[in-house]
N, CA, C and O atoms as CSV, one atom per row, in Angstrom:
chain,resi,resn,atom,element,x,y,z
A,1,UNK,N,N,-18.101,21.203,14.473
A,1,UNK,CA,C,-18.473,20.013,13.731
A,1,UNK,C,C,-17.599,19.886,12.480
A,1,UNK,O,O,-17.318,20.859,11.780
A,2,UNK,N,N,-17.194,18.676,12.242
A,2,UNK,CA,C,-16.397,18.359,11.056
A,2,UNK,C,C,-17.134,17.270,10.298
A,2,UNK,O,O,-17.405,16.197,10.838
A,3,UNK,N,N,-17.455,17.549,9.049
A,3,UNK,CA,C,-18.132,16.580,8.176
A,3,UNK,C,C,-19.414,16.050,8.817
A,3,UNK,O,O,-19.748,14.877,8.652
A,4,UNK,N,N,-20.124,16.894,9.535
A,4,UNK,CA,C,-21.408,16.491,10.111
A,4,UNK,C,C,-21.321,15.703,11.401
A,4,UNK,O,O,-22.328,15.158,11.854
A,5,UNK,N,N,-20.139,15.627,12.008
A,5,UNK,CA,C,-20.015,14.885,13.269
A,5,UNK,C,C,-19.160,15.678,14.243
A,5,UNK,O,O,-18.422,16.579,13.845
A,6,UNK,N,N,-19.264,15.345,15.489
A,6,UNK,CA,C,-18.473,16.016,16.510
A,6,UNK,C,C,-16.987,15.724,16.316
A,6,UNK,O,O,-16.609,14.716,15.718
A,7,UNK,N,N,-16.159,16.617,16.830
A,7,UNK,CA,C,-14.719,16.465,16.664
A,7,UNK,C,C,-14.206,15.163,17.287
A,7,UNK,O,O,-13.321,14.511,16.732
A,8,UNK,N,N,-14.770,14.786,18.446
A,8,UNK,CA,C,-14.324,13.552,19.104
A,8,UNK,C,C,-14.643,12.329,18.248
A,8,UNK,O,O,-13.830,11.410,18.148
A,9,UNK,N,N,-15.815,12.316,17.636
A,9,UNK,CA,C,-16.175,11.197,16.767
A,9,UNK,C,C,-15.273,11.146,15.540
A,9,UNK,O,O,-14.846,10.071,15.119
A,10,UNK,N,N,-14.987,12.311,14.969
A,10,UNK,CA,C,-14.124,12.372,13.797
A,10,UNK,C,C,-12.729,11.862,14.123
A,10,UNK,O,O,-12.146,11.099,13.353
A,11,UNK,N,N,-12.191,12.284,15.269
A,11,UNK,CA,C,-10.865,11.817,15.685
A,11,UNK,C,C,-10.884,10.310,15.938
A,11,UNK,O,O,-9.923,9.617,15.604
A,12,UNK,N,N,-11.960,9.800,16.519
A,12,UNK,CA,C,-12.074,8.355,16.756
A,12,UNK,C,C,-12.086,7.592,15.428
A,12,UNK,O,O,-11.453,6.542,15.318
A,13,UNK,N,N,-12.799,8.106,14.417
A,13,UNK,CA,C,-12.796,7.479,13.096
A,13,UNK,C,C,-11.409,7.526,12.470
A,13,UNK,O,O,-10.976,6.564,11.837
A,14,UNK,N,N,-10.713,8.646,12.647
A,14,UNK,CA,C,-9.358,8.754,12.108
A,14,UNK,C,C,-8.429,7.726,12.750
A,14,UNK,O,O,-7.664,7.056,12.057
A,15,UNK,N,N,-8.496,7.604,14.064
A,15,UNK,CA,C,-7.627,6.657,14.768
A,15,UNK,C,C,-7.957,5.225,14.364
A,15,UNK,O,O,-7.051,4.422,14.139
A,16,UNK,N,N,-9.243,4.897,14.270
A,16,UNK,CA,C,-9.630,3.550,13.853
A,16,UNK,C,C,-9.176,3.272,12.420
A,16,UNK,O,O,-8.734,2.164,12.114
A,17,UNK,N,N,-9.281,4.264,11.547
A,17,UNK,CA,C,-8.809,4.121,10.173
A,17,UNK,C,C,-7.315,3.901,10.107
A,17,UNK,O,O,-6.839,3.093,9.309
A,18,UNK,N,N,-6.563,4.617,10.944
A,18,UNK,CA,C,-5.111,4.428,10.966
A,18,UNK,C,C,-4.737,3.043,11.492
A,18,UNK,O,O,-3.821,2.405,10.974
A,19,UNK,N,N,-5.446,2.584,12.518
A,19,UNK,CA,C,-5.189,1.240,13.042
A,19,UNK,C,C,-5.459,0.189,11.965
A,19,UNK,O,O,-4.671,-0.739,11.783
A,20,UNK,N,N,-6.576,0.341,11.255
A,20,UNK,CA,C,-6.869,-0.597,10.165
A,20,UNK,C,C,-5.820,-0.515,9.065
A,20,UNK,O,O,-5.428,-1.537,8.502
A,21,UNK,N,N,-5.361,0.700,8.755
A,21,UNK,CA,C,-4.327,0.848,7.741
A,21,UNK,C,C,-3.062,0.104,8.143
A,21,UNK,O,O,-2.499,-0.643,7.343
A,22,UNK,N,N,-2.613,0.305,9.383
A,22,UNK,CA,C,-1.400,-0.376,9.820
A,22,UNK,C,C,-1.586,-1.889,9.816
A,22,UNK,O,O,-0.662,-2.624,9.467
A,23,UNK,N,N,-2.759,-2.357,10.197
A,23,UNK,CA,C,-3.017,-3.795,10.163
A,23,UNK,C,C,-2.939,-4.331,8.737
A,23,UNK,O,O,-2.239,-5.310,8.479
A,24,UNK,N,N,-3.663,-3.687,7.798
A,24,UNK,CA,C,-3.644,-4.139,6.403
A,24,UNK,C,C,-2.257,-3.985,5.793
A,24,UNK,O,O,-1.817,-4.856,5.042
A,25,UNK,N,N,-1.562,-2.894,6.101
A,25,UNK,CA,C,-0.223,-2.682,5.553
A,25,UNK,C,C,0.757,-3.732,6.054
A,25,UNK,O,O,1.562,-4.251,5.282
A,26,UNK,N,N,0.692,-4.045,7.340
A,26,UNK,CA,C,1.587,-5.065,7.880
A,26,UNK,C,C,1.273,-6.436,7.292
A,26,UNK,O,O,2.188,-7.182,6.944
A,27,UNK,N,N,0.007,-6.772,7.179
A,27,UNK,CA,C,-0.355,-8.064,6.590
A,27,UNK,C,C,0.072,-8.145,5.124
A,27,UNK,O,O,0.563,-9.181,4.676
A,28,UNK,N,N,-0.117,-7.050,4.376
A,28,UNK,CA,C,0.299,-7.028,2.975
A,28,UNK,C,C,1.820,-7.119,2.865
A,28,UNK,O,O,2.338,-7.809,1.988
A,29,UNK,N,N,2.530,-6.431,3.746
A,29,UNK,CA,C,3.986,-6.524,3.757
A,29,UNK,C,C,4.472,-7.924,4.090
A,29,UNK,O,O,5.422,-8.416,3.480
A,30,UNK,N,N,3.827,-8.567,5.055
A,30,UNK,CA,C,4.182,-9.956,5.380
A,30,UNK,C,C,3.911,-10.888,4.214
A,30,UNK,O,O,4.706,-11.783,3.927
A,31,UNK,N,N,2.787,-10.676,3.542
A,31,UNK,CA,C,2.440,-11.500,2.375
A,31,UNK,C,C,3.491,-11.349,1.274
A,31,UNK,O,O,3.947,-12.341,0.704
A,32,UNK,N,N,3.872,-10.102,0.978
A,32,UNK,CA,C,4.881,-9.889,-0.060
A,32,UNK,C,C,6.233,-10.451,0.347
A,32,UNK,O,O,6.914,-11.072,-0.470
A,33,UNK,N,N,6.634,-10.243,1.600
A,33,UNK,CA,C,7.940,-10.747,2.022
A,33,UNK,C,C,7.965,-12.271,2.043
A,33,UNK,O,O,9.019,-12.873,1.837
A,34,UNK,N,N,6.830,-12.897,2.288
A,34,UNK,CA,C,6.761,-14.359,2.251
A,34,UNK,C,C,6.930,-14.865,0.816
A,34,UNK,O,O,7.583,-15.884,0.591
A,35,UNK,N,N,6.346,-14.158,-0.152
A,35,UNK,CA,C,6.395,-14.603,-1.539
A,35,UNK,C,C,7.639,-14.134,-2.289
A,35,UNK,O,O,8.047,-14.779,-3.256
A,36,UNK,N,N,8.244,-13.038,-1.871
A,36,UNK,CA,C,9.427,-12.523,-2.559
A,36,UNK,C,C,10.688,-12.839,-1.767
A,36,UNK,O,O,11.695,-13.254,-2.341
A,37,UNK,N,N,10.642,-12.650,-0.482
A,37,UNK,CA,C,11.813,-12.796,0.375
A,37,UNK,C,C,12.322,-11.423,0.771
A,37,UNK,O,O,12.409,-10.517,-0.058
A,38,UNK,N,N,12.653,-11.277,2.036
A,38,UNK,CA,C,13.050,-9.964,2.553
A,38,UNK,C,C,14.345,-9.488,1.899
A,38,UNK,O,O,14.450,-8.327,1.503
A,39,UNK,N,N,15.326,-10.372,1.786
A,39,UNK,CA,C,16.598,-9.970,1.171
A,39,UNK,C,C,16.395,-9.546,-0.285
A,39,UNK,O,O,16.991,-8.566,-0.733
A,40,UNK,N,N,15.577,-10.260,-1.008
A,40,UNK,CA,C,15.304,-9.923,-2.409
A,40,UNK,C,C,14.556,-8.596,-2.518
A,40,UNK,O,O,14.794,-7.820,-3.444
A,41,UNK,N,N,13.652,-8.334,-1.574
A,41,UNK,CA,C,12.917,-7.062,-1.579
A,41,UNK,C,C,13.868,-5.899,-1.319
A,41,UNK,O,O,13.775,-4.858,-1.969
A,42,UNK,N,N,14.771,-6.074,-0.381
A,42,UNK,CA,C,15.729,-5.010,-0.070
A,42,UNK,C,C,16.651,-4.770,-1.259
A,42,UNK,O,O,16.946,-3.627,-1.607
A,43,UNK,N,N,17.102,-5.857,-1.878
A,43,UNK,CA,C,18.037,-5.755,-2.992
A,43,UNK,C,C,17.389,-5.129,-4.230
A,43,UNK,O,O,18.051,-4.396,-4.965
A,44,UNK,N,N,16.115,-5.406,-4.467
A,44,UNK,CA,C,15.476,-4.959,-5.707
A,44,UNK,C,C,14.617,-3.711,-5.539
A,44,UNK,O,O,13.946,-3.297,-6.485
A,45,UNK,N,N,14.625,-3.104,-4.353
A,45,UNK,CA,C,13.807,-1.904,-4.136
A,45,UNK,C,C,14.315,-0.761,-4.994
A,45,UNK,O,O,15.515,-0.497,-5.060
A,46,UNK,N,N,13.386,-0.090,-5.648
A,46,UNK,CA,C,13.739,1.045,-6.494
A,46,UNK,C,C,13.799,2.336,-5.710
A,46,UNK,O,O,13.864,2.331,-4.481
A,47,UNK,N,N,13.777,3.448,-6.437
A,47,UNK,CA,C,13.900,4.755,-5.808
A,47,UNK,C,C,12.649,5.604,-5.981
A,47,UNK,O,O,12.713,6.827,-5.857
A,48,UNK,N,N,11.533,4.987,-6.260
A,48,UNK,CA,C,10.292,5.712,-6.486
A,48,UNK,C,C,9.771,6.286,-5.169
A,48,UNK,O,O,9.714,5.590,-4.155
A,49,UNK,N,N,9.391,7.569,-5.199
A,49,UNK,CA,C,8.835,8.206,-4.015
A,49,UNK,C,C,7.317,8.171,-4.075
A,49,UNK,O,O,6.726,8.162,-5.155
A,50,UNK,N,N,6.692,8.151,-2.900
A,50,UNK,CA,C,5.235,8.167,-2.844
A,50,UNK,C,C,4.729,9.531,-3.268
A,50,UNK,O,O,5.393,10.549,-3.072
A,51,UNK,N,N,3.540,9.533,-3.852
A,51,UNK,CA,C,2.962,10.793,-4.276
A,51,UNK,C,C,2.510,11.601,-3.057
A,51,UNK,O,O,2.381,11.070,-1.954
A,52,UNK,N,N,2.280,12.865,-3.279
A,52,UNK,CA,C,1.831,13.752,-2.211
A,52,UNK,C,C,0.474,13.310,-1.673
A,52,UNK,O,O,0.211,13.420,-0.476
A,53,UNK,N,N,-0.388,12.809,-2.560
A,53,UNK,CA,C,-1.710,12.347,-2.146
A,53,UNK,C,C,-1.616,11.226,-1.117
A,53,UNK,O,O,-2.366,11.210,-0.141
A,54,UNK,N,N,-0.700,10.292,-1.334
A,54,UNK,CA,C,-0.533,9.179,-0.401
A,54,UNK,C,C,-0.040,9.696,0.947
A,54,UNK,O,O,-0.479,9.218,1.994
A,55,UNK,N,N,0.858,10.656,0.927
A,55,UNK,CA,C,1.358,11.221,2.184
A,55,UNK,C,C,0.264,11.975,2.937
A,55,UNK,O,O,0.163,11.864,4.159
A,56,UNK,N,N,-0.547,12.733,2.222
A,56,UNK,CA,C,-1.615,13.502,2.864
A,56,UNK,C,C,-2.808,12.656,3.277
A,56,UNK,O,O,-3.632,13.094,4.079
A,57,UNK,N,N,-2.907,11.453,2.738
A,57,UNK,CA,C,-4.070,10.611,3.034
A,57,UNK,C,C,-4.098,10.130,4.480
A,57,UNK,O,O,-5.110,9.588,4.924
A,58,UNK,N,N,-3.006,10.316,5.226
A,58,UNK,CA,C,-3.022,9.969,6.648
A,58,UNK,C,C,-4.047,10.783,7.412
A,58,UNK,O,O,-4.546,10.339,8.446
A,59,UNK,N,N,-4.369,11.969,6.917
A,59,UNK,CA,C,-5.285,12.854,7.614
A,59,UNK,C,C,-6.751,12.616,7.248
A,59,UNK,O,O,-7.641,13.224,7.843
A,60,UNK,N,N,-7.007,11.752,6.291
A,60,UNK,CA,C,-8.375,11.444,5.879
A,60,UNK,C,C,-8.704,10.050,6.399
A,60,UNK,O,O,-7.999,9.097,6.067
A,61,UNK,N,N,-9.756,9.902,7.206
A,61,UNK,CA,C,-10.070,8.584,7.768
A,61,UNK,C,C,-10.253,7.529,6.678
A,61,UNK,O,O,-10.959,7.757,5.695
A,62,UNK,N,N,-9.632,6.409,6.855
A,62,UNK,CA,C,-9.736,5.236,5.988
A,62,UNK,C,C,-9.082,5.413,4.618
A,62,UNK,O,O,-9.097,4.470,3.827
A,63,UNK,N,N,-8.519,6.555,4.306
A,63,UNK,CA,C,-7.927,6.758,2.981
A,63,UNK,C,C,-6.689,5.887,2.796
A,63,UNK,O,O,-6.529,5.269,1.744
A,64,UNK,N,N,-5.808,5.825,3.799
A,64,UNK,CA,C,-4.614,4.991,3.672
A,64,UNK,C,C,-4.991,3.527,3.547
A,64,UNK,O,O,-4.354,2.787,2.798
A,65,UNK,N,N,-6.023,3.095,4.274
A,65,UNK,CA,C,-6.476,1.717,4.178
A,65,UNK,C,C,-6.998,1.440,2.768
A,65,UNK,O,O,-6.726,0.383,2.198
A,66,UNK,N,N,-7.741,2.384,2.214
A,66,UNK,CA,C,-8.268,2.213,0.861
A,66,UNK,C,C,-7.134,2.144,-0.161
A,66,UNK,O,O,-7.221,1.388,-1.129
A,67,UNK,N,N,-6.073,2.926,0.042
A,67,UNK,CA,C,-4.929,2.876,-0.869
A,67,UNK,C,C,-4.237,1.525,-0.778
A,67,UNK,O,O,-3.840,0.963,-1.799
A,68,UNK,N,N,-4.087,0.997,0.431
A,68,UNK,CA,C,-3.477,-0.328,0.595
A,68,UNK,C,C,-4.322,-1.400,-0.078
A,68,UNK,O,O,-3.785,-2.278,-0.754
A,69,UNK,N,N,-5.635,-1.338,0.100
A,69,UNK,CA,C,-6.508,-2.318,-0.553
A,69,UNK,C,C,-6.485,-2.152,-2.071
A,69,UNK,O,O,-6.615,-3.135,-2.800
A,70,UNK,N,N,-6.322,-0.926,-2.554
A,70,UNK,CA,C,-6.186,-0.675,-3.991
A,70,UNK,C,C,-4.920,-1.348,-4.515
A,70,UNK,O,O,-4.932,-1.935,-5.597
A,71,UNK,N,N,-3.829,-1.268,-3.755
A,71,UNK,CA,C,-2.586,-1.925,-4.163
A,71,UNK,C,C,-2.739,-3.444,-4.187
A,71,UNK,O,O,-2.182,-4.113,-5.057
A,72,UNK,N,N,-3.493,-3.986,-3.232
A,72,UNK,CA,C,-3.760,-5.423,-3.221
A,72,UNK,C,C,-4.554,-5.807,-4.469
A,72,UNK,O,O,-4.282,-6.837,-5.085
A,73,UNK,N,N,-5.528,-4.989,-4.840
A,73,UNK,CA,C,-6.327,-5.263,-6.043
A,73,UNK,C,C,-5.464,-5.202,-7.294
A,73,UNK,O,O,-5.628,-6.030,-8.190
A,74,UNK,N,N,-4.545,-4.236,-7.375
A,74,UNK,CA,C,-3.639,-4.155,-8.519
A,74,UNK,C,C,-2.800,-5.417,-8.598
A,74,UNK,O,O,-2.612,-5.974,-9.680
A,75,UNK,N,N,-2.293,-5.871,-7.461
A,75,UNK,CA,C,-1.489,-7.090,-7.436
A,75,UNK,C,C,-2.279,-8.263,-7.985
A,75,UNK,O,O,-1.782,-9.007,-8.831
A,76,UNK,N,N,-3.499,-8.434,-7.515
A,76,UNK,CA,C,-4.291,-9.587,-7.920
A,76,UNK,C,C,-4.763,-9.483,-9.369
A,76,UNK,O,O,-4.575,-10.416,-10.149
A,77,UNK,N,N,-5.369,-8.365,-9.730
A,77,UNK,CA,C,-6.015,-8.243,-11.034
A,77,UNK,C,C,-5.008,-8.058,-12.167
A,77,UNK,O,O,-5.096,-8.735,-13.191
A,78,UNK,N,N,-4.056,-7.148,-11.988
A,78,UNK,CA,C,-3.179,-6.799,-13.091
A,78,UNK,C,C,-1.856,-7.554,-13.111
A,78,UNK,O,O,-1.148,-7.514,-14.117
A,79,UNK,N,N,-1.510,-8.231,-12.042
A,79,UNK,CA,C,-0.239,-8.948,-12.047
A,79,UNK,C,C,-0.440,-10.453,-11.954
A,79,UNK,O,O,-0.070,-11.180,-12.876
A,80,UNK,N,N,-1.016,-10.930,-10.865
A,80,UNK,CA,C,-1.113,-12.379,-10.684
A,80,UNK,C,C,-2.049,-13.026,-11.696
A,80,UNK,O,O,-1.753,-14.113,-12.194
A,81,UNK,N,N,-3.169,-12.386,-12.012
A,81,UNK,CA,C,-4.106,-12.963,-12.978
A,81,UNK,C,C,-3.550,-12.973,-14.396
A,81,UNK,O,O,-4.026,-13.737,-15.236
A,82,UNK,N,N,-2.549,-12.139,-14.679
A,82,UNK,CA,C,-1.953,-12.090,-16.015
A,82,UNK,C,C,-0.638,-12.858,-16.088
A,82,UNK,O,O,0.068,-12.790,-17.094
A,83,UNK,N,N,-0.312,-13.582,-15.034
A,83,UNK,CA,C,0.860,-14.439,-15.048
A,83,UNK,C,C,2.159,-13.785,-14.605
A,83,UNK,O,O,3.217,-14.404,-14.717
A,84,UNK,N,N,2.115,-12.560,-14.108
A,84,UNK,CA,C,3.316,-11.925,-13.589
A,84,UNK,C,C,3.574,-12.408,-12.169
A,84,UNK,O,O,2.723,-13.049,-11.553
A,85,UNK,N,N,4.755,-12.093,-11.661
A,85,UNK,CA,C,5.128,-12.569,-10.335
A,85,UNK,C,C,4.989,-11.461,-9.293
A,85,UNK,O,O,4.773,-10.294,-9.621
A,86,UNK,N,N,5.119,-11.861,-8.036
A,86,UNK,CA,C,5.101,-10.898,-6.941
A,86,UNK,C,C,6.282,-9.943,-7.054
A,86,UNK,O,O,6.162,-8.761,-6.733
A,87,UNK,N,N,7.428,-10.457,-7.511
A,87,UNK,CA,C,8.614,-9.612,-7.644
A,87,UNK,C,C,8.390,-8.539,-8.706
A,87,UNK,O,O,8.835,-7.405,-8.525
A,88,UNK,N,N,7.722,-8.858,-9.789
A,88,UNK,CA,C,7.432,-7.854,-10.814
A,88,UNK,C,C,6.496,-6.771,-10.266
A,88,UNK,O,O,6.629,-5.599,-10.617
A,89,UNK,N,N,5.561,-7.161,-9.418
A,89,UNK,CA,C,4.701,-6.180,-8.758
A,89,UNK,C,C,5.528,-5.273,-7.856
A,89,UNK,O,O,5.335,-4.057,-7.844
A,90,UNK,N,N,6.449,-5.868,-7.098
A,90,UNK,CA,C,7.298,-5.090,-6.211
A,90,UNK,C,C,8.119,-4.079,-7.006
A,90,UNK,O,O,8.260,-2.929,-6.590
A,91,UNK,N,N,8.654,-4.497,-8.134
A,91,UNK,CA,C,9.427,-3.591,-8.976
A,91,UNK,C,C,8.538,-2.469,-9.518
A,91,UNK,O,O,8.971,-1.319,-9.593
A,92,UNK,N,N,7.310,-2.794,-9.892
A,92,UNK,CA,C,6.365,-1.797,-10.387
A,92,UNK,C,C,6.057,-0.761,-9.307
A,92,UNK,O,O,5.984,0.434,-9.594
A,93,UNK,N,N,5.877,-1.215,-8.069
A,93,UNK,CA,C,5.510,-0.312,-6.984
A,93,UNK,C,C,6.681,0.550,-6.502
A,93,UNK,O,O,6.458,1.651,-5.998
A,94,UNK,N,N,7.912,0.077,-6.645
A,94,UNK,CA,C,9.033,0.788,-6.037
A,94,UNK,C,C,9.994,1.409,-7.024
A,94,UNK,O,O,10.928,2.091,-6.601
A,95,UNK,N,N,9.817,1.212,-8.311
A,95,UNK,CA,C,10.784,1.707,-9.281
A,95,UNK,C,C,10.109,2.640,-10.268
A,95,UNK,O,O,8.948,2.450,-10.628
A,96,UNK,N,N,10.848,3.651,-10.703
A,96,UNK,CA,C,10.347,4.555,-11.733
A,96,UNK,C,C,10.489,3.946,-13.115
A,96,UNK,O,O,9.791,4.338,-14.050
A,97,UNK,N,N,11.380,3.004,-13.239
A,97,UNK,CA,C,11.607,2.341,-14.527
A,97,UNK,C,C,10.574,1.241,-14.719
A,97,UNK,O,O,10.171,0.580,-13.762
A,98,UNK,N,N,10.157,1.056,-15.940
A,98,UNK,CA,C,9.176,0.004,-16.242
A,98,UNK,C,C,9.839,-1.134,-17.000
A,98,UNK,O,O,9.221,-1.755,-17.865
A,99,UNK,N,N,11.098,-1.409,-16.675
A,99,UNK,CA,C,11.841,-2.491,-17.343
A,99,UNK,C,C,11.356,-3.838,-16.831
A,99,UNK,O,O,10.756,-3.954,-15.762
A,100,UNK,N,N,11.644,-4.854,-17.642
A,100,UNK,CA,C,11.336,-6.219,-17.225
A,100,UNK,C,C,12.301,-6.626,-16.114
A,100,UNK,O,O,13.442,-6.168,-16.055
A,101,UNK,N,N,11.811,-7.495,-15.242
A,101,UNK,CA,C,12.626,-7.996,-14.143
A,101,UNK,C,C,13.543,-9.075,-14.674
A,101,UNK,O,O,13.167,-9.826,-15.575
A,102,UNK,N,N,14.755,-9.159,-14.118
A,102,UNK,CA,C,15.746,-10.157,-14.563
A,102,UNK,C,C,15.172,-11.539,-14.575
A,102,UNK,O,O,15.868,-12.494,-14.922
């Protein structure tokens, strides 16, 4: 037993969580590419690496999905509601530098 459930149930929850993560991640990526543009995203991508927690969250059911939804909340609450652009959010997520966008 893992976390109070059978191994098969736990694996099923993990797989469903990963499917939801990929769905939310793809939709969020499409949303950003629609608002920023794919060429602009490629050109302005920084060199920031993901933290170890984000990499390990693949093994925890629904954790990657929760991280993606957390990023969506950051975009809405801290960027769009304060008058920043999608491109500034992209720079924040992908760059170690906190400089203003051109």
